[in-house]
N, C-alpha and C positions, 0 to 999 in steps of 0.2 A: 504493499500500500504506499509506503513511504517513497518508494522509487517511483510509483506512478504519480504521486502529488508533485514531485520534483519534476517529472516531465512536463506536467501542466504548468508549473511555474515557468520553466524555461520557455514554454511556448505562449505564455500569457502577455497581453499588451503592455504590462510593466516592462518587459524586456525589449519590446520593439518600438514602443513609443519613444520620441526624443527625450533624453534626460536634461533635467533643467541646468543651466548655467547658474553658478553661485552668484547670490544676491538679485537674481533677474526676476521682475515682477510677471505675474501672469499675465497673458494677452487676453484670454477670454475664461471666465468662470460660469460653470453652471451652478445656479442658486436653486435650491428646492424648498418649497414651501407647500406641503400637500394639503393641509387642512384649511388653509385660508389664502385667498389671493390678495396680492398687493393692490389689486383694483377694487377690492371692497372697501365699503365705507366703515372707517374705524368706529367702534361703539355698537355696532351691530353683530348679532349672532357671535362668532368666534373671533372677529376682526376685532383688534386692539392694538396695544403698543407694539406688537411684533410686525404688523402691517406697515405702520408707520417706519420703523427700523429698517425693514426691507426696502421699501420705496426710496428713503433718503439715503441709505447707504449704497444702494445700487446706482443711484444717480451721481452721487459723489465719487464712486469708483470709476464710473464711465468718464468723469471729468478728468482723472488722472490716467486715462488711456486704458482701462481695464474693462474690457466689454463684459456684460453680464447678461446671461439668458435664465430667466427665472420660470421653472417648471411648476405649475400649481393644478390643482384638480378643477376640472370644469364643472361648475354649479349651476348651470342654466343652459338650456339647448340653443343652438343656433349661434353660439360663441365662436369668432375666428379662431382657427388653430393658433395664430399668433398675433399679437398686439405689441406695436412700438410705443412702450410707455414714455420713453424720452431717447434722444440720441444716444446710442450705445447700449440701451436697456431694451431687451425683448422679452415679452411674457408669453410662455407656451401653455396652452389649456391641453390638458391630458383628460381624456375620458376614462373614468374609474368609478364605477357604481352609479346608481341613479343621481341625477342632476340635483333634485331636491329631496328634503326630508331625511337626509342621512346625518346622524348625529356624529360628532367627533368620536365618541366611543365605538361607533360602527366602522370606523376608518381602517382599523388594522386589517380587516378582512379584505379591504380594496387594494392592499399595497402592492400585491402581485400584479394586478391590472395596471396600476399607476407606474409600476417599474417597467412592464412591457412597453407602456406608452413613451416612458423615457428613452428606451433603447431603441424604440422604432425611430424616434426623432435623431438619435445619435446616429443610426445606420446610415443617414443620408449624407454624412459628412465624412471627409478624409480622416484618417487615423490622426489622433493628436489634436482634433478640433477643440477640445476643452483641455485647459491646463490644470485645472483645479476644480474640486466639487465643495461647495460651501452649502451644508445643511442646516435648517432651523427647525427646532423642536424635534422630539424623539421620532415621531412619524416620519419625517424627512430624512432623519438619520440613518434609518434602515435602508431606504432605498438610496441614499448616498454611499453607504458602506458597499452595497453591491456595484453601484455604478463606478465609483472610484476604482475598486478592484478591477473590474471588467475593463475600464479605460485606461489603466495604468496611471493614474493621477493621485496626488494627494488629497486626504479628506479633512476638511475643517468642520467643525460641528459648534453650534451655539445651542445651548439647552433652552434658554428664555425661561422656563420653569422646571422644576424637579419635582418628581412624584414623592420622593421620601421628604422633601422639605414641606411640600403642601400638605401632606398627611400629618405631619407634626404640628401644623397650624391650622387645623380646619375650623371653620365657623360652625355654630350650631346648625344642624340640618343639612350640613354639606356632605357629599357623597365621597368617600375615600377613592384616591386613585387605585386601580387594580394592580395585583401583583404582576400582570403581564408587562405593563408599562415599566415597573421598576427593572424587571429582568432585561427589557428592550433597552432602557438608558444605560445599565450596567455594560451591556455588550458595546454599544456606540462609544462609551467612555474608553473603553480598552481598544477599539478599532481606530478611533480617530488620530490622524497625524498630530492636529492640535485642536484644542479646545479654547472657545473664547467664552469669558466669564464677564459679566457686567461690571463686578466689584470684586474687591478683595475678599469680601465675606463670602460671595458665590463661589471664588476660587477654593476657599477654606471648605466649603460644603461639599464641592466635588471631590476633593481629596478625602475629606472625613466619611461621607456617605456612599461614595462610589469607588474608592482606592485610585482615583485618578492620579497618574505621575504628575507631580507639581511642575516639572520641566515643561510638559506638554500644555499647561494651563496659562494662557495669556489673558490679562486684564484689559479690556477696552470699553471705556465708558461709552454708552450711547450719547447720541447728540440731540440737538434741538435744531429746527430751522429758524434762525436768527433774523431771517428777513420776513417771515410770516408772523413768528411770535414775538412781538416787540410792544413797548407801551404805546406806541403810534400817538393818536391825538388825545390819550387819556382816558380816565374812567368816565368822565361826565359825558363825553361823546359816544361812548360805547353803550352806556345805559340809555341814552336817548335812541340810538339805532334800535335797540332791543326792546324799547318800550318799559323799561323798568324805572322805579322811583329813584331820584337823585339822592334822597337823603337816608335811603334805608341800609340796614345791615344786610349783607347778602352773602351768606356762607354758601358755597356751591360745590355740588357733587357733579362730576363729569366722568363717565366711564360706563363700562358694562353693568348692567344691574343683575348681580348675583351674590351669594352670601359672602364669597371670598372677597368681594371688594367692599362690604359691610356699609352699604348705604343707610341700612337700618341704624347704625350708630349714630350717624348724623341726625336722623330724626329723633331718636330718644334724646340725644344731646340737647336738641332744640326744646323738646318738651320739658326737659329739666330746666333749661334756661328760663322759659316762659313761666313755669311754676314758681321760681324764685323772683322774676323780674316781670311780672304782667303788664307792666308799663311798655315793655319792648315790642308787645304783639302789633302794635299799630306801625312799627317801623322796622320790621324783619320780613324778608322774603327768601325762601329757601328753593332755588331751581335744582331739580334733579334732571341733568341732560345725559341721555344714554338709552340704550335698548336692552332688552332681556337677553340672557346669555347663560349658558351651562345650567347648573341646577336651579337657577332663576327662572327657568322656563316652567318649571313644574308649578309655580304659584305665580301666574302672569299679573295678578291684582294684588299679590301680597304686600307691597310697599305702600300702595294706595290706602289699603285696609288698615295697615299699621298707623298711617297718618291720621286717619279717622280715629282709630282707637286711642290714640295719644292725645286727640283733641286739637291737632295743629293742622288739620286738612286745609284751613283757611290761609295758612301762610305758605304751604308747599306748593309748588308748581312743577308739573312733570312734562318734558320735553323729548321728543324723539332725537336720535342722534344727528348731528350737523356736520357740514364739511369743515375742514382744517380753517378756511378763512373766518367763518362764522364762530367756530370754536375759540379763535383768538380773541375775537369781541367778547365772548362770554367769560373768558378769563380777565381781559381788562375790566369788565363790568364788575366782577365780584370783589367783595371785601377781602374774601379769603377762600382758597380752594381747601376742601375737606377731603383727605383720603385715610379712612381709617381701616384700610385694608388689613386682612390677616397673613397675607403674603404677597410681596412684590420683588420680582427679580431686580428691577432698578425703578420704575415708576417713571415713565416718561412725561407723564401728564404734569407731574410735579416740577419738572423742569420748564416744560412749554409755558405753564402758568406763571412761573417765576420771569421767564424771558418777557413776558406780556406785562410785567410789573405788578404782580399779585403774590402776596405771601401765602404759604401753604401751612396748614394744620393736618399732621399726618401721623399715624402709627409708626413707631420705631421698629420697623421690620424690614427685613430685606436690604435692598439698595437705597430706600427712603432716607436713611441717616447720611448717606454720600450726596444725594440730591438736594437735601435741605440742610441748611446750616442752621441748627438749633438756636434759637434766641436772636438770630440775625436776619435770616430770611424767612422765617417761620418758626413754628413749634412742633416738637416731637413728643408724643404721649406714648408711654409704656403701657400696654394693655389695650382693652376696649371698654373701659368703664365710661359710659355716657357722662357721667358728672365731670370727669376729668377733661373731656371736650368741651362741656358746658363752661366750665371755668375759664378756659381760653376764649371762647366766643363771648363770654361777658366782658373781657378785658378789651376786645375788639369794639364791643359796644359803648364802652365807658371812655374809651380814648379816641376819639376820632382821627388823632394823628398816627396812630399805631399802623394802620394798613398802608397809607401812602409812604410812610418812614421805612417800613420793612420792604415794601414794593420796591422802592429805589435801590436798596441793597440787593434784593432778590434779581432785578434785571442786570445787575453788575455781576452778580454770582453766576448767572446762566450764561454770561458770554464766553466762560472757559469751556462750554460743553457744545461747540460747534460740530456739525457732521464733517467738515473737512478734516478736523483733527482725528475723528473716529475712523475716517476712511483711510487716512494715511497710516493710522495704527494698524488697522485691519490689513492692508497691503503689506505691512511689515510681518504680519502673523503668516500671511500667504508664503512669503519668501522663507520664513523659519519652517513652515510645514514642508515645502518643496525641499529643502536642505536635508530635513529629517527624513523624509520619503526616499530621497536619493541615496542617503546612507543606508536605509533599511534594504533597497534593491540591491545595492552592491554587496551587503552582507549575506542575502539570500543566494546570490549568484557568483560569489567568491572573487 
């Protein structure tokens, strides 16, 4: 058997495709995002920060002459096979399973069909068409693992979220991630030439929970589109455009509505605040901007019913997901963005809000302590006690200078998180992955 495997290795594309020159950046990257398309509206279904991450990173990589082809699952009929998202960035739609009504939990059964579609697309190109595979999330990692081996290229993987971390921080009523995902993530960590972590804490989690080789894990902070998310013409103008009261305290929730994101903690905190300070009822408005996702789909009206039970339905407003330009206006209009999440790999929304000049009140979990400078650009709360969040909201209500003062510091803080920096760091990871892969191939074939 060992001799048979050795013959296969000698005949594999890894031995026939061009070997990388030291320090050379890739010319073309195959980027995999199985479960959510970069063309989907963030805040709907499973589309969220990862969608923004892929879109912005791909565009910035293209700007430094690294072409990107993004493979994603087709979710509606009649989609064109390919869509040019931007110069140098191509989205490829792969048929795998029914277009609609397929939950993320059902996607592992469609990975074979998705992989077949990826291989078909590759078959139309000359050998060596792709220099590297970059997969996002564990479902894509399994396709990327096979594709990289078949094509003779390095594999770079970004987890975005990890099952073991999520299961250790479940919200009440949330569904644990299955053992199959844990096994899959463990396999990908072992197979990848390089892993990208959003923060140093995530790197430590990869090492602790999945026995990742520390040398293989690179920390690359996600970025923010500083042209789109900026203070612009200020809070008053944004509130006028959105039809919001000028003198109100506006704590904003923006994101997918599911237990993991904990929008209920904000509502409960507002209820505590109004019990303590009933005089604030006439000047507080709580927008919830986003769509149902994940286990939140099981109770589509759960948040509205909670607002009624808490007696605050009159101050809470529910809005569907919005495009990035309007989302920037919501950030500018808010007094504070509230993110009481149970788990966040990084928390792109926190950086986007700060770039728009708005402070953040967040749970001290995951990457949020990196995104938010506690006491300077916002406040971090340990745990999910609504009373703790209510105390901070009361500070914003009692000191009208607090939000604009922190907002100015927040906008300055966000300047260090541009996507150009993230893309350059990612390109360096690609080079390191290629060098590691090259050494590995040489060791296999002596």
